[in-house]
C-alpha positions in Angstrom: -16.9 -13.0 4.3 -17.2 -9.7 2.3 -18.9 -9.2 -1.0 -16.4 -8.0 -3.6 -18.1 -6.2 -6.5 -16.0 -5.9 -9.6 -17.1 -3.7 -12.4 -17.7 -5.1 -15.8 -14.5 -5.9 -17.6 -12.4 -5.7 -14.4 -12.2 -9.4 -13.7 -8.6 -10.5 -13.6 -7.6 -12.5 -16.7 -4.5 -14.4 -17.7 -4.2 -15.2 -21.4 -1.3 -17.6 -22.3 2.0 -17.8 -20.5 2.4 -18.2 -16.8 -0.5 -17.7 -14.4 0.0 -14.3 -12.9 -3.2 -14.1 -10.8 -3.0 -13.9 -7.0 -5.7 -13.4 -4.4 -5.4 -10.9 -1.5 -8.2 -10.9 1.1 -10.6 -12.6 -1.3 -9.9 -10.1 -4.1 -8.5 -11.6 -7.3 -5.7 -9.6 -9.0 -4.4 -10.0 -12.5 -0.9 -9.4 -11.3 0.8 -9.3 -7.9 2.1 -5.8 -8.7 0.1 -3.0 -7.2 0.7 0.8 -7.4 1.3 2.1 -3.8 -0.6 4.8 -2.1 0.6 8.4 -2.4 2.5 7.7 -5.6 -0.3 7.1 -8.0 -2.7 10.0 -7.2 -6.3 9.0 -7.3 -5.7 6.6 -10.2 -7.5 8.8 -12.8 -4.2 10.7 -13.4 -2.7 7.5 -14.9 -5.6 6.5 -17.2 -3.7 7.5 -20.3 -0.3 6.3 -19.1 -0.7 2.9 -17.5 -2.7 -0.2 -18.7 -4.7 -1.1 -15.6 -5.4 -4.5 -17.0 -1.7 -5.3 -16.7 -1.2 -4.4 -13.1 -2.9 -5.9 -10.0 -4.5 -2.8 -8.6 -3.7 0.7 -7.4 -4.0 2.2 -3.9 -5.5 5.7 -3.7 -3.9 8.6 -1.9 -4.7 8.5 1.8 -8.3 9.6 2.3 -9.4 11.6 5.4 -12.8 12.6 6.7 -12.1 16.2 5.7 -9.8 17.7 3.0 -6.2 18.4 4.1 -3.7 20.8 2.6 -0.6 19.0 3.7 2.8 20.3 4.8 4.7 23.3 3.5 7.5 22.9 0.9 10.1 21.6 0.6 8.5 18.3 1.3 10.2 15.9 -1.1 14.0 15.5 -1.5 16.2 12.9 -3.1 18.5 10.9 -0.9 21.1 8.2 -1.5 19.3 5.4 -3.3 15.9 6.8 -2.4 13.8 9.8 -1.3 12.3 11.4 1.7 8.9 12.9 1.8 6.7 14.8 4.3 3.7 15.5 2.1 1.5 15.7 5.2 -1.2 13.4 3.8 -2.6 16.1 1.5 -5.9 14.9 0.0 -9.3 16.1 -1.2 -11.2 14.3 1.5 -13.2 11.1 1.2 -16.5 12.6 0.1 -14.9 14.5 -2.8 -13.1 11.3 -3.8 -16.4 9.4 -3.9 -18.3 12.1 -5.7 -15.6 13.3 -8.2 -13.2 10.3 -8.8 -15.1 7.1 -8.3 -17.5 7.6 -11.2 -14.6 7.9 -13.6 -12.7 5.0 -12.0 -15.7 2.7 -12.3 -15.6 3.3 -16.1 -11.8 2.5 -16.5 -11.2 -0.9 -18.0 -9.4 -3.2 -15.5 -9.1 -0.7 -12.6 -9.1 -2.4 -9.3 -9.4 0.3 -6.6 -8.0 0.0 -3.1 -8.9 2.9 -1.0 -6.3 4.1 1.6 -7.9 5.2 4.8 -6.4 7.3 7.6 -7.3 9.5 10.5 -6.0 11.0 13.7 -8.6 9.3 15.9 -10.3 5.9 15.6 -13.6 7.8 15.0 -12.0 9.6 12.0 -11.1 6.3 10.4 -14.5 4.8 11.1 -16.1 7.8 9.4 -14.0 7.5 6.3 -14.9 3.8 6.0 -18.6 4.5 6.5 -18.5 6.9 3.6 -16.6 4.5 1.4 -19.0 1.7 2.2 -21.7 3.4 0.1 -19.5 3.8 -2.9 -19.6 0.9 -5.5 -16.4 -0.1 -7.3 -13.9 -0.3 -4.4 -12.3 -3.7 -3.9 -10.9 -3.3 -0.5 -9.6 -0.8 2.1 -6.0 -0.2 3.2 -5.9 1.2 6.7 -2.9 3.4 7.4 -1.7 2.6 10.9 1.2 5.0 10.8 -0.7 8.1 11.8 -0.4 9.8 15.3 -3.4 9.3 17.5 -4.3 12.8 18.8 -6.5 11.3 21.5 -3.5 9.6 23.0 -0.8 12.3 23.0 0.3 11.7 19.4 1.3 8.1 19.9 1.4 6.4 16.5 -1.3 3.7 16.1 1.0 1.3 14.5 3.7 1.4 17.2 1.5 0.6 20.1 -0.1 -2.9 20.3 -3.2 -1.7 22.2 -3.8 1.3 20.0 -3.4 -0.8 16.9 -5.7 -3.5 18.2 -8.4 -1.0 19.0 -8.1 0.7 15.6 -8.3 -2.4 13.6 -11.1 -4.0 15.6 -13.3 -0.9 15.4 -12.7 -0.2 11.7 -13.1 -3.9 10.7 -16.4 -3.9 12.6 -17.9 -1.3 10.3 -16.2 -2.2 7.1 -18.3 -3.6 4.2 -15.1 -4.7 2.4 -12.0 -6.6 3.3 -9.6 -4.6 5.5 -5.8 -4.6 4.8 -3.7 -2.9 7.5 -0.6 -1.0 6.5 1.9 -1.4 9.3 4.6 1.0 10.4 8.2 -0.2 10.2 9.2 2.0 13.2 8.7 -0.8 15.7 10.8 -3.3 17.7 8.9 -6.4 16.5 7.1 -6.5 13.2 5.9 -10.0 13.9 4.2 -8.9 17.1 2.4 -6.0 15.3 1.4 -8.3 12.5 -0.1 -10.8 15.0 -2.0 -8.0 16.7 -3.5 -6.7 13.5 -4.5 -10.3 12.4 -6.1 -11.1 15.8 -8.1 -7.8 15.7 -9.7 -8.8 12.3 -7.3 -7.7 9.5 -7.8 -9.8 6.4 -4.4 -8.8 4.9 -1.3 -6.8 5.9 0.8 -4.3 3.8 4.3 -3.4 4.8 6.4 -1.5 5.1 5.4 2.1 5.3 8.2 4.7 5.1 11.0 4.9 7.8 11.1 8.0 9.9 14.2 9.9 8.8 16.0 13.3 8.7 18.4 15.1 6.4 20.3 18.3 7.1 22.0 20.7 4.7 25.6 21.3 5.9 25.8 24.7 4.3 22.6 26.2 5.7 22.6 24.0 8.8 18.9 23.6 8.4 16.7 20.5 7.8 16.3 19.8 4.1 12.6 19.2 4.6 10.3 21.9 6.1 8.7 19.4 8.4 12.2 18.6 9.8 11.6 14.8 9.5 10.1 12.7 6.8 9.5 9.2 5.5 12.4 7.4 3.8 11.6 5.2 0.9 13.2 3.7 -2.2 16.0 1.1 -2.8 17.8 2.1 0.4 15.2 0.5 2.6 14.6 -2.7 0.6 16.8 -5.1 2.6 15.1 -4.0 5.8 11.7 -4.2 4.2 12.3 -7.7 2.9 13.4 -8.8 6.4 10.2 -7.4 7.9 8.0 -9.0 5.3 9.7 -12.3 6.0 9.1 -11.9 9.8 5.4 -10.9 9.3 4.6 -13.6 6.8 5.9 -16.3 9.2 3.9 -14.9 12.1 0.4 -14.7 10.5 -1.8 -16.7 8.2 -3.4 -13.8 6.3 -1.8 -12.5 3.1 1.1 -10.0 3.3 1.7 -7.4 0.7 5.3 -6.2 0.6 6.8 -2.9 -0.4 10.0 -0.9 -0.1 12.4 -0.1 -2.9 10.9 -2.1 -5.7 12.2 -1.1 -9.1 12.3 -4.2 -11.2 11.0 -7.8 -11.5 13.8 -9.3 -9.4 12.8 -7.1 -6.5 9.2 -8.4 -6.7 10.5 -12.0 -6.7 12.6 -11.3 -3.6 9.6 -10.1 -1.7 7.5 -13.0 -2.9 10.1 -15.5 -1.8 10.2 -13.8 1.6 6.5 -14.6 2.0 4.6 -11.8 0.3 1.5 -12.7 -1.8 1.7 -9.4 -3.7 3.7 -6.2 -3.6 3.3 -2.5 -4.0 5.7 -0.2 -6.0 5.8 3.4 -5.1 8.9 5.6 -5.3 9.7 4.1 -8.7 6.7 5.9 -10.2 8.3 9.3 -9.5 11.1 8.4 -11.9 8.9 6.7 -14.4 5.1 7.1 -14.4 4.8 3.7 -16.2 7.0 1.9 -13.7 4.3 -0.2 -12.1 3.2 -1.6 -15.5 6.8 -2.1 -16.6 7.6 -4.0 -13.4 4.4 -6.2 -13.8 5.4 -7.0 -17.4 9.0 -7.7 -16.4 7.8 -10.1 -13.7 5.8 -12.1 -16.3 8.9 -12.3 -18.5 11.0 -13.4 -15.5 8.5 -16.2 -14.8 8.7 -17.3 -18.4 12.5 -17.3 -18.4 12.7 -19.2 -15.1 10.1 -21.8 -15.9 7.6 -20.5 -13.2 4.1 -21.6 -14.3 2.3 -19.9 -11.4 3.6 -16.7 -9.8 1.8 -17.6 -6.6 4.1 -20.6 -6.2 7.0 -18.2 -5.4 5.3 -16.9 -2.2 7.3 -18.1 0.8 9.6 -20.3 -1.3 12.9 -19.0 0.0 15.3 -21.9 0.6 16.9 -21.7 4.0 
């Protein structure tokens, strides 16, 4: 449906051992392990740290139509088995990304670029995609549906079926590349929202985004984060995330990319068994900048030790 242009040398390869390639929305990845948005910068920061040929892809920081400064500090804190953040979607803006980052990314061996898109109106998101459409070297888009729609009193796109349907339908209509929709976990029925996104034209889903949370300092009696609330991520949310991936994967026919607390190969396998085609690792990169590559390498070793010839065979293979 969509032409996927891969730069020279970026074609996924698997040499010896188990077959680690997977396909998400028509895009072939060398591994099912992807670096999550907001935890991997614009990708160029990791050029000397991570071997991009050993991971599936990376997702850029969220890109808006105009640059954003983000929230005041403190905006990241450690929690039990995880972290909270309220970065405020700080980014350089989509035009600066295209002009300053994409030329370098196109030269990086094995880099598969997924551009994360967000906005506070449907028109904002459409504008970002229209700018990205003219930039070669991007494999697909990830549409962040966890933003508040300022045109509708701040209602989050991803928590209202009608708003989500309108957002996905209008952005997919102008997209020159496959559209993966990143769903909010702060909903009553993940299966319902997954179906809405699929019927509106999404070619893949990614979930879950962070959970809305709050932490208070007992000594100062003040919120630990300047924004008062923030997004909870890390191992603490993994069991809930696995359950939501399982529900979404059973509800739709398009690929599901799972995320939430992935630190090691066994975590990836758990998400795959629940129905994910691929996964994203995020919070782990804060503790170890090479975490995504290490997890991808560990997954290949796990497949060898367990006699798994094709990693894709694990998707949805949970035994009930």
